[in-house]
Residue, then its C-alpha position, 0 to 999 in steps of 0.5 A: m048251931n050258929l055258923w061263923e060269919e067269916a067263913e064262906k057258906i053255901f046251901f046244900l039240900g036246903v041247909e046252910v053249911y060251910a062250903f069247904g067242909l061240904y067239899c071235904a065231906l063229899g070227897a070223903a064219901a066219894a073215896l069210901i064209895m070207890l074203896l067199897l067198889q074196889c073191895r067187892r071187885e077184888g073179892l075181899k071179905q065183908g067188912m074190909a072196906a068199912l074197916t079200911g075206910m074208918l082207919s084211913l079217915a081217922l088217921g088221915f084227920v089226925c096226921s093232917r092236923l098233927l103235921y100242921c100243928l107241929l110244923d107251921q112256924s107261924l104258930g106258938l111261941e116256939g113255932v109249934m102250936p101248944l097242945s090246947g091249940m092242937l085240940l081246937v080242930t074247928g079253928g082250922g089248920y090242916s096238911m094235905v100231905g099229912a092227910l094222904l100219908g095218914g090215909v095210907l097208914g090206915a090202909l096198912l094198919a087195916g091189913k095188919l089187923s085183918g090178916q089181909s095184904s097191907l100193901h094190896l089194901a094200900d094199892l086200893m086206897v091211893p086212887c081213893l085218896m086222890l079222889f078225895a083230894a080232887c074234891e077238897r081242892l075245889g073247896e079251897g076256892y071258898v077260903l079267902d086268899f088260899g090256893i092261889s099263886r103270885p100275881l099273874l104276869g101279862d094278860l093272857l089268863k086274867g079274867s079267865f076261869l083259871a084266875v082269881e081277882g084280888d084287891y089289887d091284882w089277878y092270881l092263878a087259881t092253883y087249887l083248880l090245877e091241883s084238883f084236876a091233877a088229883l082227878v087224873l092221878s086217881v084215874v091213872l092209879l085206879r087203872d094201875a091197881v087193877q093191872q098190878h093185882k092181875d100180875q100179883r104185884a102188891g105195893k106197885t101202885l103205892l110206889l107209883f102214887l109216891i112218885l107221881y104225886g110227889g113230882v106233880q105236887t112239887m110243881l104245884e106247891s111252887l105255884r102256890y103262894d098262900r104262905h100256908m105252912s111256909i118257911s122263908f121262900v119255900g113251903l113245908q108241904h113243897v119239901m114233903a112232896m119233894a121228899m116223897l118223890g126223892l125217897t121213893v126213887l132212891y128206894l127203888a134204885l137201891r133195891m134194883r142196883k144189882y140187876h139194873f145198875r146203870l138205870s139205878l145209878a142214873a136215878i141215884i144221881s138224879v135225886p140230889v141234883t134235881l131236888g137241889l136245883g129245884l130248891a135253887l129255882e124256887f129261890a129264884i122264882d121267889r126273888n125275881e119278877i118279870s124280865r124279858y120274854l125272849l128265847y122261850g123256844v130255845y129254853a124249851v129245847v135245852l131243858a128237854l135235854p135231861l129227858y133224852l139223856a135220862k132215857m139214854h141213861k147218861m145223867l152224868i153228862a146231862v146235868p153239866a150240859v144243861l147248866a152250861a147251855g142255860l148259862a149261855l142262854r142267860l148271857l144272851i138274854g142279859g140282865p140279872a132278873i130271871d123270868r118266872y115262867v121260864l123258871y117254872l118250865a125249867y122246874a117241870m123239866l127237872l122234876a120229869v127226870p127222877m119221875y121218869l127214872g122212878v117209873r122205869l125202875r118200878k116196872e122192872d122185875i128182879p130176875v127169877g130166883k133172886t131176892a132184893d136186899 
């Protein structure tokens, strides 16, 4: 079969193949191998790795394609690709969030069909999915103008391995950061899955995945500027990552509200405040360019305040305190523009608050003899 000329190709074992497709295939193979090793370690019955892997791959592919076709506003007359276009799977267009959620659904379904613990299988699957994502992100580097940031400000990273040169400027290779983040998350989740199984707490690793991936990917999606699945100034996968984080933290807070009220209240308050301010920051990042490189150190100290106050369970005063200090610093800097890199720092510190509270709630136990609502 002749390969499309416009697609990037490389040689693998002496055969010319699509570069992006190869990395996806290698990622899927690595994920299945990790799943097999985990199923053997856990002593699951023979064939569970094959069943779980098959369903996760199939549903991951379907959900990835379907989510893209239904939500990408650049497709079709009404903003949705027609059914005939959805079936043209070789034409490109997929959603990473859809692939990951489909992979989790596959593990849950495998548990139901086999009589095994669905949550336990999902715990085993999520580090495998992160390993797949780490490989797939590397493949994005072979897709033209994909997985990159806005033009870089300054000369610090230009010409480095983290930068990509375009026709007119240099761009951050965001796909490399996403690959590294996914690899780190895979290790963290794998370690957690082993520990949670020893403690017989099925579903805990899945919750940790939703919190950590949701928070980290929210930040990384903000860095991306390839207009993939975007509406106006924000990407749809950006919003979905925010939803993964926010809904998981709210679920934990509501579940634990009777037993850890102050911590739950702080988490409930942090979600709308953080995500609302996050969208405002995303708007500011999209609309503003470089201004002045001043008071970075002071900004870092001020933006660290929510973390300290979240630890003290005092989110009710954390938000107005940070806003007041931020406005004061804005007056010191002067000018209507906001430095983009300062906004990214603010974004990261804001996201750290619900992530921290969610992880804290996940670690807490309901008292013996009690049940969650």
